C-alpha positions in Angstrom: 117.7 126.4 119.5 118.5 123.0 121.0 116.4 120.2 119.7 114.8 116.9 120.6 114.4 114.1 118.1 111.0 112.3 118.2 110.1 109.5 115.8 106.9 108.5 117.6 103.7 108.7 115.5 101.1 107.8 118.2 99.0 110.9 118.9 98.5 110.2 122.6 102.2 109.7 123.2 103.0 112.9 121.3 100.5 114.9 123.3 102.3 113.6 126.5 105.6 114.5 124.9 104.5 118.0 124.3 103.4 118.4 127.9 106.8 117.1 129.0 108.5 119.7 126.9 106.6 122.4 128.7 106.6 121.0 132.2 109.7 118.8 132.5 112.6 120.8 131.0 114.4 124.0 131.8 116.0 125.1 128.5 114.5 126.2 125.2 114.0 123.4 122.8 112.2 122.6 119.6 110.9 119.3 118.2 109.6 118.3 114.7 107.3 115.3 114.8 104.4 113.5 112.9 101.3 111.6 113.7 99.7 108.6 112.0 96.2 109.6 110.9 94.6 111.3 113.9 92.2 114.2 114.8 93.5 116.4 117.6 90.8 118.5 119.4 91.5 121.5 121.5 91.4 121.6 125.2 88.0 123.3 125.4 86.2 121.4 122.6 83.5 118.8 122.6 84.6 115.6 120.8 81.0 114.9 119.9 80.3 118.3 118.4 83.5 118.9 116.5 84.5 115.5 114.9 82.8 113.0 112.6 83.3 110.2 115.0 81.7 107.4 112.9 84.1 108.4 110.0 87.1 108.2 112.4 86.0 104.8 113.6 85.4 103.4 110.1 88.7 104.6 108.9 90.9 103.8 111.9 91.7 107.4 112.6 92.8 108.1 116.2 91.2 110.8 118.3 93.3 112.7 120.8 92.9 115.9 122.9 95.8 118.3 123.4 96.6 120.6 126.4 96.2 123.8 124.4 93.2 125.6 123.1 92.0 126.3 119.5 90.2 124.1 117.1 90.3 120.6 115.8 93.0 119.6 113.3 93.6 116.5 111.2 97.1 115.0 111.1 98.6 112.3 108.9 102.1 111.3 108.0 102.2 114.0 105.4 101.7 116.7 108.1 104.7 117.9 109.9 104.2 119.2 113.5 106.4 121.5 115.4 106.7 122.3 119.1 108.8 125.1 120.7 109.0 125.4 124.5 111.2 127.5 126.8 111.3 130.1 129.4 108.8 132.9 128.7 111.6 135.5 128.4 113.1 133.5 125.5 109.8 133.0 123.7 109.1 136.6 122.8 109.4 136.0 119.0 108.4 132.3 119.0 105.2 133.0 117.0 107.2 134.5 114.2 109.6 131.6 114.0 107.8 129.3 111.6 106.6 132.0 109.1 110.2 133.3 109.0 111.6 129.8 108.4 109.1 129.2 105.6 110.0 132.5 104.0 113.7 131.6 104.2 112.8 128.4 102.2 111.0 130.5 99.6 107.4 130.5 100.7 105.5 133.8 101.1 104.1 132.8 104.5 102.5 135.3 106.9 100.7 135.1 110.2 96.9 135.8 110.0 94.2 136.2 112.6 94.7 134.7 116.0 96.6 131.5 115.1 97.0 130.8 111.4 99.8 130.9 108.9 98.7 131.6 105.3 100.2 131.1 101.9 98.4 132.9 99.0 95.4 133.4 101.3 95.2 129.7 102.2 95.9 128.2 105.6 98.9 125.9 105.7 99.5 126.0 109.4 97.7 126.6 112.7 99.2 126.9 116.1 98.3 127.1 119.8 100.0 128.0 123.0 100.1 127.2 126.7 101.8 128.8 129.7 103.0 126.9 132.8 104.7 128.8 135.6 107.7 130.6 133.9 107.6 128.5 130.7 105.6 128.7 127.4 105.0 126.2 124.6 103.7 126.8 121.2 102.9 124.0 118.8 101.4 123.8 115.4 100.9 122.0 112.1 102.6 122.3 108.7 100.5 120.7 106.0 102.9 119.2 103.5 100.7 116.8 101.4 97.8 116.1 103.6 94.8 114.2 102.2 92.3 117.0 101.9 89.4 114.8 101.3 90.0 112.8 104.5 90.7 116.0 106.4 87.3 117.4 105.2 85.3 114.3 106.2 87.0 113.8 109.5 86.3 117.4 110.6 82.8 117.5 109.1 80.5 118.8 111.9 77.7 116.3 112.5 74.4 117.4 111.0 72.7 116.8 114.4 74.8 119.5 116.1 72.8 122.3 117.7 75.2 124.1 119.9 78.3 123.5 122.0 79.6 125.4 125.0 83.2 124.9 124.0 85.2 126.4 121.2 84.1 125.7 117.7 86.7 124.9 115.0 87.0 127.5 112.2 86.8 125.9 108.8 89.3 127.4 106.5 90.6 127.1 102.9 93.7 125.0 103.2 96.9 124.5 101.1 99.6 121.9 101.1 103.2 123.3 101.2 104.4 120.7 98.7 102.8 122.8 96.0 105.0 125.7 96.9 108.3 123.9 97.6 109.1 121.8 94.5 112.8 121.6 95.6 111.9 119.1 98.3 110.9 115.6 97.0 109.1 114.5 100.2 108.2 115.5 103.7 111.4 114.1 105.2 113.6 116.3 103.1 111.3 119.3 104.0 111.6 118.3 107.7 115.4 118.1 107.4 115.6 121.6 105.8 113.5 123.1 108.6 115.5 121.3 111.2 118.8 122.7 109.8 117.5 126.3 110.0 116.0 126.0 113.4 118.9 124.1 115.0 121.7 126.1 113.3 124.3 124.0 114.9 122.8 123.8 118.3 123.1 120.5 120.3 120.5 117.8 120.7 118.8 117.2 124.0 118.6 113.5 124.7 115.9 112.4 127.1 116.9 109.9 129.7 115.2 106.5 130.1 113.4 107.8 133.2 112.1 110.8 131.3 110.9 108.6 128.5 109.1 106.3 130.9 107.4 109.3 132.5 106.1 110.3 129.1 104.8 106.7 128.6 103.0 106.9 131.9 101.5 110.3 131.1 100.3 109.0 127.8 98.7 105.9 129.4 97.3 107.5 132.5 95.8 110.7 130.8 96.0 111.0 127.1 94.7 107.6 126.2 91.9 107.7 128.7 88.2 108.2 127.8 87.9 110.7 130.7 90.4 113.0 128.9 89.4 112.5 125.3 85.7 112.4 125.7 84.9 113.2 129.4 86.7 116.5 129.3 84.2 117.7 126.7 82.1 120.7 127.7 78.3 120.6 127.5 76.8 120.3 124.0 73.2 119.9 122.8 72.1 117.9 119.8 69.0 116.8 117.9 68.4 114.1 115.3 65.4 112.8 113.3 65.2 109.6 111.4 62.5 107.4 109.9 62.4 103.7 110.8 59.9 100.8 110.4 58.3 101.9 113.7 57.8 105.4 112.4 59.7 108.7 112.7 61.9 109.1 115.8 63.3 112.4 116.9 65.7 112.8 119.8 67.0 115.8 121.6 69.8 115.4 124.1 72.7 117.0 125.8 76.1 115.6 126.5 77.9 116.9 129.6 81.5 115.7 130.1 80.7 112.8 127.7 77.6 111.5 129.4 73.9 111.8 128.4 71.5 114.2 130.1 68.2 115.9 129.2 67.1 113.2 126.7 63.7 113.6 125.1 62.1 111.6 122.3 59.3 112.6 119.9 57.8 111.5 116.7 55.0 109.3 115.3 56.7 106.0 116.2 54.9 103.0 117.7 56.0 101.2 120.9 54.6 99.3 123.8 56.1 101.4 126.6 56.5 105.2 127.0 59.7 106.5 125.4 60.0 108.8 128.4 60.9 105.8 130.5 63.8 105.0 128.2 64.9 108.7 128.3 65.1 108.5 132.1 67.2 105.3 131.8 69.7 107.0 129.5 70.7 109.7 131.8 74.3 109.3 132.9 75.2 106.8 130.2 78.0 107.2 127.6 77.1 107.0 124.0 79.2 103.8 123.8 76.8 102.2 126.2 73.8 102.5 123.9 74.6 99.5 121.7 73.9 97.1 124.5 70.4 98.3 125.2 67.2 96.5 124.1 65.0 99.4 122.9 62.3 97.3 121.1 59.8 97.7 123.9 59.8 101.5 123.3 60.2 101.5 119.5 58.6 98.5 117.6 61.3 96.3 116.0 64.0 99.0 116.3 67.5 97.4 116.3 70.3 98.5 118.6 72.2 99.7 115.5 69.3 101.8 114.3 68.9 103.3 117.7 72.5 104.2 118.1 72.4 105.8 114.6 70.2 108.5 116.2 73.1 109.6 118.3 75.8 109.6 115.6 
């Protein structure tokens, strides 16, 4: 296959680049690429129900949404991603491409379930697909030496989760390919070996300055926007219960496209005004707006930080 070189490590830009591979080209191409630490959620997922958002914020991990379905995945620079896009008639065997390449390198890889690649019963890769007119794209992960502890924490479902109308991530046992490929000293040598097999002497496709600018615009106008990352989230319902100086506070709420609705408070807390009045005020707000509210009239001496902790 022809190939495109991509050294960008910003998740939003790479999501836009993948969309361009699907929508903006005619021939079949592949691309190997990496992201700096990021969690990528599927098209139909709720960012609030699937990701440990406080952990991401505390550790500087980017959140992005892709244009394909499936579950949430964690990327860092020790994870190699692949994208293959082309006319549907040329993509018949695309799902077998990566397992076959891994086997050629000496790994007993096999497809499993709807979108996993397993080694010794452990997941080393997941992939997703999308169709557009007469073209198809598949893209996926290849875990080389990913920090499993960070992956686990970043994808830990919040304890307050009740239910989400979107697609829930499947938690799987995972494996790093580095343990199975000792002949490669690092991820770049692994990448180069994959590239050599996939390209097999085919030429590079070089994007023009105009094409690169169009990817920049797409990244800025869609993939970096709150409306895409959070606002695209389907409806999800949550509950949380915590004890403060004012007493125990319980909250039940729904998020629909990233904004609050159906908020209700309960508990043995003390306050000067009915908490139902505050619940009505919260309808239509984003979670990011809560830190600016003075809630002490409803919950005695409750700080904004304590209040927002109910929603994290």
